[in-house]
C-alpha positions as a printed NumPy array, in Angstrom:
array([[  0.   ,   0.   ,   0.   ],
       [  1.318,   3.478,  -0.813],
       [  0.604,   6.783,   0.899],
       [ -1.782,   7.711,  -1.933],
       [ -3.797,   4.516,  -1.353],
       [ -3.984,   5.006,   2.422],
       [ -6.964,   7.107,   3.478],
       [ -5.949,   9.277,   6.391],
       [ -8.822,  10.623,   8.461],
       [ -7.298,  14.029,   9.098],
       [-10.178,  15.857,   7.422],
       [-12.804,  13.82 ,   9.309],
       [-11.12 ,  14.183,  12.718],
       [ -9.039,  17.361,  12.641],
       [ -6.597,  18.17 ,  15.408],
       [ -7.161,  21.361,  17.347],
       [ -4.844,  23.33 ,  19.576],
       [ -5.556,  22.192,  23.131],
       [ -6.481,  18.614,  22.143],
       [ -4.766,  16.095,  24.383],
       [ -2.036,  13.764,  23.142],
       [ -1.676,  10.569,  25.155],
       [  1.69 ,   8.967,  25.871],
       [  2.426,   5.673,  27.575],
       [  2.847,   6.007,  31.344],
       [  2.449,   9.783,  31.198],
       [ -0.149,  12.449,  31.813],
       [ -2.01 ,  13.739,  28.707],
       [ -0.15 ,  16.544,  26.946],
       [ -2.126,  19.479,  25.47 ],
       [ -1.353,  20.056,  21.798],
       [  0.357,  23.441,  21.422],
       [  0.987,  23.422,  17.673],
       [  1.242,  21.139,  14.662],
       [  2.006,  21.292,  10.969],
       [  1.683,  19.008,   8.003],
       [  4.052,  18.261,   5.186],
       [  3.804,  16.792,   1.747],
       [  5.587,  13.504,   1.325],
       [  6.416,  11.119,  -1.459],
       [  3.028,   9.714,  -2.606],
       [  4.763,   6.4  ,  -3.399],
       [  6.078,   5.986,   0.172],
       [  5.015,   2.644,   1.61 ],
       [  2.682,   2.853,   4.584],
       [  1.129,   0.021,   6.561],
       [ -2.363,  -0.524,   7.883],
       [ -1.808,  -2.942,  10.767],
       [ -4.605,  -5.448,  11.262],
       [ -4.84 ,  -6.339,  14.933],
       [ -6.983,  -8.863,  16.758],
       [ -9.554,  -6.923,  18.72 ],
       [ -8.773,  -3.3  ,  19.494],
       [ -7.184,  -1.087,  16.818],
       [ -5.854,   1.337,  19.427],
       [ -2.279,   0.783,  20.578],
       [  0.941,   2.586,  21.522],
       [  3.534,   3.382,  18.853],
       [  6.733,   5.103,  19.998],
       [  4.96 ,   5.734,  23.33 ],
       [  2.072,   7.624,  21.639],
       [ -1.472,   6.306,  21.715],
       [ -2.637,   5.802,  18.105],
       [ -5.674,   4.325,  16.433],
       [ -5.597,   2.427,  13.163],
       [ -8.471,   2.203,  10.723],
       [ -9.919,  -1.342,  10.883],
       [ -9.266,  -3.677,   7.964]])
């Protein structure tokens, strides 16, 4: 799957300043700023299919993956 084929939900669930970011074994952190960048549309990305819950920690950040 390439980045162009992967449907990110940024437009459906936009981030807002003040939203909380959750890290493993840490208090929630309020979002102070963010930016986006264009990337190579042919970059490989992965949609991990997990048994059960599609919410997990990646690099200590709580993330949610779109189900299969």
